N, C-alpha and C positions, 0 to 999 in steps of 0.2 A: 502491498500497500504507501500509496505517497499522496502529499496535499502539500499544500500553499500555504504559510502563515505570515500572515500579518500582523500576529502579536510577539512574537517571538524577536527580540531585538539584541540579542547579546551574539550575532554575527554565527560563525561555523559553530559547529560542537555537536555535543551532547546532551538529550534531555530524557533522563530515563534510558525509554529501551527503544528513543526517537531520535534520527541523527539529520540537525541539522545543516543545509545548504548552505552557503553565500546565497545563493538565487533564493532562499524562501522556503526550495521543495524541502520537505518532512519525510522521510521514510522509514519504515522497521530499522529496530539494529536485533541483530540475532541475539547476541547476549546484553541482558539490560545491565544499566549501571547506576550505581547509586548515588542520588543527587548529594552536590555538591553543597548545597546551601539551603539557606530555607527559600528563599525564593523561585531558586531550579527545584526543589521540589513542588514546590505551589505550581508552576508551569507545569512538570512534570503529570501534576494530576489533576489539573485541568483540562490537558490534551488530551490526556485516555479518557475523563470522563465524557468529554462529548464525540469522543469516537466511537465509545461502544454505544454512547446513546443514539447514534445513528442507524444502528443496526436493531437499538433493543430498546427503543421508545418510539424512534419515527412511524409512522405510520408507509404503505409504498406510495401513495399520492403525494405525502411532505415530501420523499426521498426525490420523488420526478420533481416536483417544484421546486429544488434547491440545486437539480442538475441542469434545468433549465436556466434557473438564476448566474449560476458558475459560467455559461456559457457568455454572459453579457460582461464580465469583468475579465479586463486587459491587464495583462500582467507580462511582465518580461524578462527573461533569463539576464547573468552577467554579459552576456555578449550582443545585448538587447531584441534579442529572439522574442517572438510571442512563445508562452507557454497554456497550455491549454488548462483551462482549471477545472478540476475535477466538483461535484456536488458535496462529495463530504470535507472537501479542504475549502470551500464558503461555509459550509456549515460548521467547523470547527473553529474556523477565524473570526466568524463573525461571533460565538456565544463564549470566544476565550476573550474576544476584546471585549463585550460586554458584561465577561464576568469580572475583569481587570477594571470595567471601569466602576463597578459598582452596581451595572444595570440589571434586568428583569432577563433571563435567558429567552430564548425565542425559537421554536418549531417550525414554522411557518416560515419561507423564505422572504423577503424584502418585495412589498408590492413592485417599485421601482426598480431598474433592470440598472446596473451597474454600481460600483462602487461610491462610497461617500465622493461627492466631492468639495472635501475640506479647502476654503477658502486659501492662498498662497500665505507665508507668512513676510512681511515686510520690515518687521523691529522686532530684534531680540534684545533686549536690557536686564543684564546679570548685577547687579546691586549688592556690593560687602556693603555698604552701609545701612539699608532697608530691610537686607536680606531676604529681596524679593527677587522673583524671575520672573520678567513682564514678557509677554508674547502679544503683538498686535500684526491682524489679517488685515488683507484686502478687503473683507465684507467682514460682517457679521457673524460672530461664532453663536447660533442659536440657542434654543434653552433644551434643543431636543438633541442637543452633539456634547459630546464630550472629550475632552483632550486628552489621552495618557501620554504624561510626557517621562523619555529617559536621560540621564546623563552619562558621561562619559566617569570610568572609575575615579578616576582624577586629574589633573590640568594638563592639559596638552602641551606643548611644546609651543612657542611663540613662532617660531619657523615653521609651521608645518599650515597645511592652508586645507588639505583634505583628511578626513578622519572614518575610517569603517567601522569600528566596534573595537572591544565591546560596548554596551552600551549598560547600564544597571535602572530600573525602574526608579524614580524620582518621585512624582506625583501627578493626579488628574485634576483638572480643571473642570466644570461644568461652565456651558456655555450662557449668556445673560444676553442677550441679543444685543451683543458689543462685539466691537472687530477687538478688544483689548482684555486678556483673559492674564489675573495677575495672582502668583501663589508665591507664596508666604514662607519660613520655616526655611529661608536658605542658607546654611551659617558657615557651610565648608568652606565656597569657595572666596579665594582672597582678591581683593584690588590687583590689577595690572598682569592677572594667571590669565590664560583661553580654556576654555572649557567647549565641551562637545556637547549638541544638545541632539534631540531625534521625536519625533513626535507623530505619531496617529490619531486619528478622528476615528468617533463609532457613534450613529445616531442610534435611537430607541429602536428602531426597526431592524438595527444588526445591521448596517452599511459599516464597511469599515473603509477607510481612506488610504492610499498610497502614503507613504513615510513623507516626511520632509526633516530633512538634517542640516546642521554647519555648527558652524563654529563661532561663538563668540568670547569677548574682552570683558573682565569683571573690571567694574567701573568703583569708584571708590563711593 
């Protein structure tokens, strides 16, 4: 079995008995691995839960619906070539993201086709003195949308212009019909450091966005 994950933001590696490749493809691993952290254990349990419920909980009609929905989602591999998404990929990714965001899992595919069209990020401010991380988008983030924010485990060299991972979940932020989402309690970054960030969005129906990522220098 293979499916694409938009939830896992740790780069490539092993999550329990699943192998996560850099293009987002997840496949079975023959020998399960013990989780190396509480976060990894939680991700492993969530993926396994929904992968199992695909066959144990969903009706045949619901699986047909997710297969049809998956065909409307565009994904590419690391070479930019189109990747065909399966119904179980779409179902697991949607519900894993909803779980991560504290939402309610869904069994019925989203009514609207395609992934979530999360507005582009226009500004990122990581403020050392205010202990805040502020994202500004090109359009409002609605009350039905939630962003899941991950940061690099430590600061990134100022000489680097790109960062591919790993990432660790930092926080979630709910939309309030505003283009700005402010996250508080950012106490580790220090002014002058550079940190990498990564965001995915999910709405109440289970539509998940493509990730947005970048680097930002901490201000005083």
